[in-house]
N, C-alpha and C positions, 0 to 999 in steps of 0.2 A: 130618565126624561129623553122620550123622542126629539133627534134630532127630525126639524120636519123635512129642514132647506139644509146644507152642510153651505153652500155656498150663495152667499148674497150678491150677487150679480150688479154692479152697475148698474145702475138706471136712467143718471144726466152725466156721465160722463160726456164732453163735445158737446155739452148744453152749457149746462152751469162755469165748469169745470175742463180745464186741458184734460185731455183722453191719452193725453202724449207722455209717458211717462216723466221728460228732460221740459217735456214745457213745463207740464205742474210741479217740477219742483225750479220752476223759476219764475215759477207766479206763487208762489208759498213763498219764497226769498223778497218777492216782491210785497208780498204781507206782512208779511213775519215783523215784530220788531225788537232788533239781536240785544237791545243794553236797557232793555226793561228788567229789574230787578224781578222775577214771580213770586206773587207769597201765593201761601195754603189756603185757598182759599174753599170756601163751600160748594158755594152753586158760581155759576154763570150764564147770564142772559146772553144769546149773541145767531145775527142775523144769518137766514141761510137763501138769500138772493142771489141770485150768478156773480160771481165776485168780481166782475166788471163790477157790478154793481156795488156791491159792503163784504168783498173781499179780504178787501184795508183793515176795515170796521172789527168783523170775524178775527182775522190775524192780531191786530192790535188785542183783540180783548183774549183771548187763545193769549196770547205771547204772558201779559199781564194774568197770566197763574201757575201753579208748580201742577203739573198734569202728573195726577199719579196711578199705579200699576189697573187700579179700576175707574170706569166712567163711565158712566150713565146718563145715558143723553133721549132726552126725553123732546119731542114732538106733537104739530097739528096734525089730523089725520085727512089735509087737499083730498086724498083720490075718493074717502067714500067708501073703499072697499074695507074688508076682516072687521075685526074684533073693535067694540066699544072702549076699549084697551086692554089694547097689543102687545105682547110682547115678545118675543124675536128668540127662538126658544133653541138653537148653540150655534153649536160650526166656527164658523167666520164670514166677515163679511171685504169681500172683494173690495181692496181700487189698486188705480196706475200707476204707487205708489209701492203696492205693495201689501200685503192680508190682515189686517186686524182680527185679531182673534176674541166671541164671545166666549166674557163670562164669567162657567160656569157656574160658580160659588156665586154668585153676584145675584143670578136670571136667579139660580130655583131660589133662596131666599128670599126673591119680590119677586115669586109663584105664591111662594106659601104667606105670604106676611099680602100684597098687595092689593090681594082680590084684582090678578091680574092673568090675563088668554093668552099660554100657548099659541100663537096664530102669525103663519107668512104672508099670508093677503094684504093686509091691512100697511105693509110695508113696503114691497116688492118693487111700485111703481112712485114711492115718496120719495122724495127729494133733499128734504128737511134735518132727519139725520146726513141720510151720504155726503152735505155737501162737508161736511165740518170732519170725519176722520180722515180727510187729506191734512186736516190739522192738528187729532191727533196724537197721528202717526210722527210727523213733522215734531210735534210737540215732548214725545214718549213715543222711543219706538215697539218700546214694551211693555204697554197700555192692552188692558182686555175691557171692554166696553159693555151693557148689557142696554137694549135700542126698547124704551117702548112707543110706544105712537098714540094717541087719545084727539076720542069726540063722542062732541054730542055729552058731557057731562055738566049735572048741575052741580053749586057749588058744596055742599055735599058730598056731594060723589068727588071733588077736586080733595074733599077734606081725608073723607074716610082715602083713599090710594095716596096721599099723603101723608097722611100716620102709616099705616100701612110699609111709605117706602121707608122712613125713618128708622122703623120696628128693621126691614132688610139689614142698612145699616148699621143700626146699632146690634148688630147682631152679627156681623161680617166684624163689624171694628172692636167689638172686646174684650179680648184677646193681645192687639195689636198694641207693643209700648209706642207711646212718643204719642205729642198733643196731635200733630199734620195728622189733618184730614187722608180716609183711607181711598176713600169715597170722593170724588168730584157728581156734583150735578152740574149737566150740562140742560140747560132749556133754549130751543129751539122756535127764534121766531123774531116773525119784523111786523112791523110797529103798522101804521097809517095807510091805510093803501089809495092813491087815484084820487088823489085829494088835494089843492092849492097845498104847496107847499109853506106855508102862514098858516093856517088850518091845520096841519100834519101837527103841526111844531109847538100849537096854540094845544091841543089833545091832546098827544101824547106826552105832555110834559104831568100833564092832569094823575096818568095811566102812571106814568115813570116816577108824579111826585109817591104814588103810593106803593112801588116798591121797593126807592129807599130807605121808604121807611119801613120797612120790612112788613108791610098793611097787604094780608094776602088774598083777604075777605077784603077790605079796602077795591082794589086792585079787581077785583071780577065785576064786581059792580058797581065801579068808576066806567072796566070796559062798557060792559050791557046797558047803562044805565048813562053814556055819552056815544053811543051807537060810537067807538070805535071797534075804526073795524085790524087789530090788533092778531093776526089769525096763530096764534100760540097762544096767548089766553090761556088754553087746562097745561096745553105742560108748564110754561109761566109759576101756577097759579098749584099751582103738584111740588114743584120743586120752589118755592115757596115756603110750604109748609114744610115739606120736612126737614128745609135750609130752620127754622125757627125749632123743629121740634129737635133738629144736631146741636145745638146749641150757639148760632149764628148771631150776633149780634150790632150786624151795621154793614153798608150794600152801599159803593162807590160807584158810580158813573163815566163809562173810559168812553163814552163818546158818543153823539145822531149826528146823524147825516143822510139821507136822500137819495134818486135816482135825479135828479134831477140835476144834481153837484158834476154828476154826466153826462147828462143826453143838452144839457142847458135848459130843459121844458118844466119851467115850474108851477106848471098848470093841475096836470098831471100828474103825481110823483106818488111814490111805495119810500114811508122812509124808515128806519132802522137804528137801531139802539141795541148799544152792547152794555152789562155791566155787569159788578163777581158781588156777593154777597161770600162778606167775612164774621 
């Protein structure tokens, strides 16, 4: 498999999070929760805004889970570039605190099973995976990733990709002893965008109820039916389908917040949720 872009350079350092290593480590210490007992989760949902707004909730969510040596990160396509089902093909992603390698075994399994396309264009300027990598690296410096960016999929396509993701992970885990998941699936998403905080909470509760019920189709259709501006609906739907296929049985809400908690502006917020699926 050719490595089309060996090093994916940071695109949003010094904008979404500190680009200077010591400053980033201090920010990670602020956001991570050290006294939580991590659990072997199958999936998590975490926000991808600037750390000043959603870093504390993202850090708490990543602190809740055991981070294994393989992490599959799925994000929405905010830029409109590249393939609709884009998989970063190899090499590594650079972060201010050190490189995160691409897991060749997981990436190759996903190419075989999940209908994804090896592509770098969708990822080069996309922030929604990049902002999670410092958390991944802090929680497990040995962790390697597969990076998937999704755009423009209907529910049937989400179901096909989710089933393929499950097949790829099942193949990878087939000969691994023990019951703890070897691959953690992480869906990157913010919730409602640029509406009143109370309206956001009401709408987002409809989506989160479906996610916590492990109802992927219900999550997708609820977001569309109620015009909920949850930008990561595709990665969340795909991740939830895969998690169910792999035996997940329950979910927990880690937290819910919005940008108004920082800015004081409750009339026009972006909302954030963290959840784990077990």
